[in-house]
Every structure is written in structure tokens, then in C-alpha cells.
N, C-alpha and C positions, 0 to 999 in steps of 0.2 A: 503494500499499500503506500502511496506517495504521502510525504509530510505536509503538515501544514507549513506554510512559509510566511514571514512577516518581513517587510521591507520598508525602510524610511525612504521618503520621497524627497530627499535632497535636490535630486534633479526631475525635471519635469513639473515643478511646483514653482510658481511665480507670484509673488506678493508685490501688490502695486498699490501704493497709498491712494492713489487717485480713483481706482476702479475696485478695489478688493484684491481678489486672487484669482488666479486660473492654474488649473492642473491638467495634466494628460496622463493620468496614472494607468491608463489601460493600453497605452500604444507601445510601451517598451517592456521588456523583461519577460514576456509571456509567450516567446517563440517568435518567429518570422511573422511579422504583420501585425503583432500585438494580439489582443484578446479578441474572440469572436462573439461580442456581445448579442445576447438574445432577450434579456430583461433587465430593466433597471428599477430600482426601490430606493426612495429616500426614506430615511428611517430616523425618528427621533427616539431617544431612550432616555426617560426621566429619571432623577436620581432614585437610586434603590431598585429600578425596574430592571428584569431580566428579559431579553428578547432572544428569539432563535429556538434552542431546544429542539432541534431537528437535524436531518441530513438529506443530502440530495443523491439519488440512485445514480443518475447519470451526468448531470451538470457540475461543473466546478463552480464555485462562487467566489467572487472577489469582494472584498469589504474594504472601501477607502474611507478610512475614519480621519475626520479633518477638524473635530471639535469635541472636547470633553475628556473624561478620565474614566477608564473602566476595566475591568478583567475579563479577558477573553478565555473561554473554557472549551476544551476539545477533547476527544477520545482518539487516540492513535496507538494502534497495535494492541488494543484492550487496556491501555494505560490512560488515565486522566491526567491532562496537562492544563497548564494555566498560565497566562502571561499579562501583566499589567501593561496596558498601553495608555500613554498619557503625553501630552506635548506636541511632539512633531507629528505631522500627517504621516501616516503609514497606509500601506496596502496589505492586506491579509489575503492569502491565496488559499482555500479550502478545497481540497480534492473531493471527487465524489465518493461517498460511503462515510465520510467523517462527521461524526455527531459534533454540533458546536452550539455555543450559547454565549452571550455577552451581558454581563451585568455592569450597570453605571454605579460606580463606586464613588464619585464625586459629587459635588453640590451642584454643579450646572448640568444642562441637558447635553447628552451625547448626539451628536450628528454624524451619520455615515450613508454612505451610498453603497447599496450592494446590488451587485449584478452578477447573471448568470452567463457562465461563458461556454459555448458549445452547444450540445444537444439540449435543447429547451423546446417545449410544446406548451402553449399557454391552456391549450384545452386539458392538458395532464401536468400539472405544475411540478411534479417530480420533488414534491417536499413530503418528506415522512416525518412525523412526530416521533421524537426519542429525547426523553428528558435527561439532561446531562448536569444541570443546575437548577435547583429548585427556585421559583420566584413569586 
């Protein structure tokens, strides 16, 4: 099974005081041509709230977290893993079949963009509920 990958976005992230910021997180680092985006979700996670607790049978999920602090939980090779994500914008790559959840551990709302890469059919969302973190 492929591992969850977390990358800082030093490149591909542009902060402009006149207009805010811009990022191209899905164009590089995901194979030739970037990600094959099939679905996009903008997610707001309130303090203390848990989102996720699922896995995808076919699609890879990419999480672009750009605001807030929280703990990412996932299960890899039968072992629970966790990582605090805070500060710098990051992109998290979650392979198919990997259970995952995210808990907002901060005092502010967490904002992230979740996309599905590859095999995705809106008629069959490919999301299987599987609790890894109680919320």
C-alpha cells in the first residue's frame, strides 16, 4: 500500500498583499502533468470538529490545507498514524484504501480544499465510512 505523503508548499504558493494569495498545488509533484482532478470540495472545520472518517476505494484524495491548525489521522498498514498540521500551507496525498480523518485542534476555523484525483464518478462517490477518530 502507498503511504500518505505531506508536502509543504514553498514552491507554487504566492502571497501578494494586493490581492491575497494564489497557489497551484495540484500542478507539480503528482506525476507528469499534475493531478487528474475529478471533484473539488471546499471544507470548513470548526474548532473541535472532526471531518473525514472515511476512505476511498478507487480515488486518491488530495487535501490542500491553507488555514488553521489540526491533527491529521490515518491508518497505514494496520497502524494508526497522526501528524499535527499548522502554519505553512501543505498538500496531503492520501492513496485509495487509506482511512483518514482530520480534527481541528486550534481556536480558529480550518479551511482546506479536498480534491479527488483519477477514477471518480459523481454517481458513485467512492466514499466508504470508516471511523478512525471519534468526533
